[in-house]
C-alpha positions in Angstrom: -7.0 78.1 -47.5 -3.9 76.8 -49.5 -6.2 76.0 -52.5 -7.5 79.6 -52.4 -4.0 81.0 -52.3 -3.0 78.8 -55.2 -6.0 79.9 -57.2 -5.3 83.6 -56.4 -1.7 83.2 -57.5 -2.7 81.6 -60.7 -5.2 84.3 -61.4 -2.6 86.9 -60.8 -0.3 85.2 -63.4 -3.2 84.9 -65.8 -4.0 88.6 -65.4 -0.3 89.5 -65.9 -0.2 87.5 -69.0 -3.4 89.1 -70.3 -1.9 92.5 -69.7 1.3 91.5 -71.4 -0.6 89.8 -74.2 -1.0 93.0 -76.3 2.8 93.3 -76.4 3.1 89.7 -77.7 0.0 89.7 -79.9 2.0 90.1 -83.1 4.3 87.1 -82.4 3.6 83.8 -84.3 2.3 81.1 -82.0 0.7 83.5 -79.5 -2.7 81.7 -79.8 -1.0 78.4 -79.2 0.7 79.8 -76.1 -2.7 80.9 -74.7 -4.0 77.4 -75.5 -1.1 76.0 -73.4 -2.1 78.2 -70.5 -5.7 76.9 -70.7 -4.5 73.3 -71.1 -2.5 73.3 -67.8 -5.7 73.5 -65.8 -6.3 69.8 -66.5 -3.0 68.7 -65.1 -2.0 67.8 -61.5 -1.6 70.6 -58.9 2.2 69.9 -58.9 2.6 70.4 -62.7 0.3 73.4 -62.6 2.4 75.0 -59.9 5.7 74.5 -61.7 4.1 75.7 -65.0 2.8 78.9 -63.4 6.0 79.5 -61.6 7.8 79.4 -65.0 5.3 82.0 -66.3 5.8 84.1 -63.2 9.6 84.2 -63.9 8.8 85.0 -67.5 6.7 88.0 -66.5 9.4 89.2 -64.1 11.9 89.3 -67.0 13.8 86.2 -66.1 13.5 84.0 -69.2 16.3 81.6 -68.2 14.6 80.6 -65.0 11.2 80.5 -66.8 12.6 78.1 -69.4 14.2 76.0 -66.6 10.8 75.7 -64.8 8.9 74.9 -68.0 11.5 72.4 -69.0 11.2 70.7 -65.6 7.4 70.6 -65.8 7.6 69.1 -69.3 10.0 66.4 -68.2 7.7 65.6 -65.3 4.8 65.1 -67.8 3.2 68.4 -68.3 1.8 68.4 -71.8 1.1 72.2 -71.5 4.7 72.9 -70.8 5.8 70.6 -73.7 3.5 72.5 -76.0 4.7 75.9 -74.7 8.4 74.9 -75.1 7.6 73.6 -78.7 6.2 77.0 -79.6 8.8 79.0 -77.8 11.7 77.0 -79.4 10.1 77.0 -82.9 9.5 80.8 -83.1 12.3 81.9 -80.8 10.0 83.4 -78.2 12.2 84.2 -75.1 15.0 82.0 -76.4 17.0 81.5 -79.5 14.9 79.5 -82.1 15.9 75.9 -82.0 14.2 73.6 -84.5 15.5 70.4 -83.0 14.3 71.2 -79.5 11.0 72.5 -80.9 10.4 69.3 -82.8 11.2 67.2 -79.7 8.7 69.1 -77.6 6.1 69.1 -80.4 6.4 65.3 -80.6 6.0 65.0 -76.8 2.8 67.1 -77.0 1.6 65.2 -80.1 2.1 61.9 -78.3 -0.4 63.1 -75.7 -2.9 63.9 -78.4 -2.3 67.6 -79.0 -1.9 68.3 -82.7 0.7 71.0 -83.4 0.7 70.4 -87.1 1.0 74.1 -88.0 4.1 74.4 -85.9 5.6 71.2 -87.2 4.9 72.4 -90.8 6.6 75.7 -90.0 9.6 73.8 -88.7 9.8 71.6 -91.8 9.4 74.5 -94.1 12.2 76.4 -92.3 14.5 73.3 -92.6 13.8 73.1 -96.3 14.5 76.8 -96.7 17.9 76.5 -95.0 19.1 73.6 -97.3 
């Protein structure tokens, strides 16, 4: 019963994200964000629940709590959350763009085997442009 409720809750969040997707479709990194959402399914139930809780807060218009949840999930070992934070911090999605934080989370995701070379290249190019 609990598993069914969890699955239903996740599906609700996925549906909400799909409906909101058209509003975010023009943002850089959107494909990578969707990849993070798919990647989380391979993680533990605990990490999945924290990740989806963060996205629920995002959809409810509470980006501060969303980032808090995703940050917690990433520090607990969620590669999906690390990847999502990398992208959000790099492109300023839901937060102010922060190249240092983005590179930190990109490196965490890369250490787990997820290549975010495009995001890292974007960050490097933006550093060169500001010098």
